[in-house]
N, C-alpha and C positions, 0 to 999 in steps of 0.2 A: 171795104166793109169787113168787120171781124166775123170769122166763122163761128159756128155754134161750139165746136170743140175747143177753140182757143178761149172763147168766152167762159166756157165751163171750167177750163183749167185755171183761168185767172180768178174766178170765184172760189174755186177749191183752195188755191194757194192763199188767197186773202183770208180764208177761214182757218186753214191749217197753220199758217205762219204765227199768228198770235198764240195759238195753242202750244206750238212747239217752243216758242219763246218763253211762255209761262212755265212749261215743263223744265226747260233749261235753267230758268231762274230758281225753281224749286230745288233742282238737283245741286246747283251751285251753293244754294243756301244750306242744304243738307250736308254737303261736303265740307263747307266752311265750319259748320257746327261740329262735325266729327273731328276736324283738325283741332278746333278749340278744346274739345273734350280730351283729346290725346295730349295736348300741351298742358292742360290742367292736371291730368293724371301723372304725366312725367314730372311736373313740378312737385306734386304731392309725394310721389315716391322719393324724389331727391331730398325733399325736406324731411321725410320720415327717416331716410338713411342718415342724414346729418344729426337728427335728434337722437336716434339710437346710438350713433357713434359717440355723441357727447355724453349720453347717459352711461354707456358702457365704460368709457374711459374714466368718467367721474367715479363710477362704482369701484373700479379697480385701483384708483388712486387712493381710496380710503383704506389704509392699512388696518387690519384687525388689531385692536389694542392688545388683546391677550397674546397674539402672535408676536408682536413687537416686544412686549414685556417678557415673555418666555425666552425670546432670543437674547435680549440684553442680559437677562439673568444667567443664561448659559455662558455667555461671553465673560461675565463677571466672575463666574465660578472658575473658568479656565485661568483667569488672572490670579485668583486666590490660590490656585493649585500650583502656581509658578510656571504655567504653560503659556508664557508670554507670546511666543511665536504663533501658537495656535490662536490666541486671543486676538492678535493683530490681524492675522489672516481672516479670521471670522468677521472682524469689523470691516475689512475691505470688501468681503463678500456681501455683507449687509448693505454697505454703501452702494455697490453696483446694483443690487436688487432694488433699492429705493430710487436710485437715479433713473432706471428704466421706466419706472411708473410715472415719472413726471416729464418724460420726453414727448415732444410732439410726434404723432404717428399718422401714417396714411391709413386708409380703410383696410388695406392689406399690407402685411409685412413679410419679409423672407423668413422661412422656417428656421434658419440658422439662428436668427435673433431671438425667436421664441424659445428655441432650445437652450441657448445660453442663459436667458432669463430664468427659465424653469430649473436649470442646473444650479443657479445661484440659490433659488428657493430651496431646492433639495439639500444643498450643502448646509444651509442654515438648519434645516430639520435634522440633518445628520449630526450637527453639533448638539442638538437637544437630546436625541435618542441614542447616539453612539452606535455601538455594534448591534443593538437591537433592531436597527433599521437596515434592511437590505434593498438595494436599488438596482434595477436592470433596465437598460435602454437599448432597443434595437431599431435601427433606422435603415430603411430600404434605400440604397443609393439612387434608384430610379425615381424616388419620391422626394428626396431631400431638398430639391430646388423649387419646390412649390411655394405658393404664397397662401396666407391664411389671415383672418382677422386677428389683431393684436390681443394678447392675453388668453388666447384659446387654450394652449396647453397648460399654462399656469392655473387657469380657472379649474380645469379638470383635476389637476394634481392637488390643488388646495382644497377642493371639494372632498377628495379622498381622505385627506387628513382631518378636515373639520368635522365630517360626518362619520368617519370610521376609525382611522388609525389612532387618533389621539385618545380614543376611548378603549383601545385594545391593549390589554397587558401582554407582556412577553414580546416575541419576535414580530416585527412589522415588515411588510413586503409591498413594494411598489414596482410594477412592470409597465413600461411605456413602449409602445410600438407604433411606428409609422410605416405604412406599406402602400404600394400603388397597385391597383387592379384596373388595367386599361386606362380609361379616362377619369378614373376616380381615385381619390386619396382617402385612406382610412387611418384614423388616429385612435388608438386604444390606450386607456389608462386603467390598469387592473390593480386592486389592492385586496389584502386579506383582512380588512377591518370587519367589525360585526355587521350583521344585517339590520339596516335601519329602515328598510322597506320590504314588502312582501310581493311576490308575484314576479312575472317576467315582463320585459319591455317596459320598464318603469319610466315614467316621464320625470325629468329632473325636478327635484323637490325644492331647490333653493332659488332665490332671485338671480344669483349669478349665472346659473345654468339656463334658466328660462330666458334671461337676457341674451345669453350666448346663442341659443337656438334662434331667437328673433334676429340677431345680427346676421347669422348665416342665411336665413331665409331672405332677408332684404339685400344682402351683398351679392348673392349669386342668382343668376336668372334660372339656372337649372335646379332641380330638386336636391335638397340636402337632408341629412338625417342626424339626429342626436338621440341616443337611447342610453338607458341606464338599467343594466340587468344584473341579476343575482344568480350565479351558477357555481355549483360545487364549492360553496362557502367562500366564494370570491365575488367582489363587486366589479363589474366591467362598465366603464363609461366609453362610449364610442361615438365618434363624429365621422360622417362620410360627406365629402364635398367634391366638386369638379377639380381635377388636376389643373392648376393655373400656374404655369412657369412665369418667371419675372419678365422675360422678353415679350411674351404674348400680351401680358397685362400692360406693359408700357406702350405697345403699339395700339392696343384697343383704346387707351385713355389719352391719346395725343389730341 
C-alpha cells in the first residue's frame, strides 16, 4: 500500500512536470527567437557593409571631369613648352592614379597603398599649381602598418582642393599627418584654403566625406570619429579609428 507521503509526491510531480516542461518549451522558443534575430541582424549589417562598400568605390571611381580636364590641359602645356620628359612623367602619374581607382579592393587596405595613391594625386596637383603648392607629409613609423578603408586619404585631400585650395589665390599649403596614440590611429589633412564653413567641429559638407564617415562606422566595431574644424585660418580634417595591423586583420577574417 502506497503511503500518504509518496502519494503526495507523485501528485506534486504530476502537476509540476507539465508546468516545468511548458516553461522549458517557452524558454527554448525564446532562445530560438533571439538566435534568429541575431542572425537576421548580422545579415543586415553584412549587407549594409557590402552596399556601402559598393557605393563608396563607385563614388570614387567617378573622376571629376574638371579635375581630369585641368590635368590634361596642364600636361599639354608642358609639351608645348618643350618639357617632354615632364609631360611623359605626368602622364605616367595620371595613369597610375586612374589605374588604382579601378582595381578590386578589400574593405581594408594597407596604408602604404593609400599613401602612394594620394601622392600620385598630389603630384598631379603639383603639375597644375607648380611652386605655389607646398606639400608636407609626416608619418609615424608606429602607425604606418595600419589598415584603413580604401580612398580614405585621397578623399580628405581631394576635399581640401575641391572646397578650399582651388579657390585660393597665391600660395597653397597641404599638411598630411598620420600618428598613433595607443590603440588609435589619427589621420590629419590640413590646408590653408578659404573658410567655406563657420564654427568648430564641423560635420563633413560633401557626399564623399559623409560616405566616408558611414564606411568607418560600419567597418569598425569600435567608435570612430571624423571631424572638420577651422582653426587659425586653417581647415583641419581628422579621422580617428582603431589601430588595425594587417596580421591581426588576416587572423580575424579567416
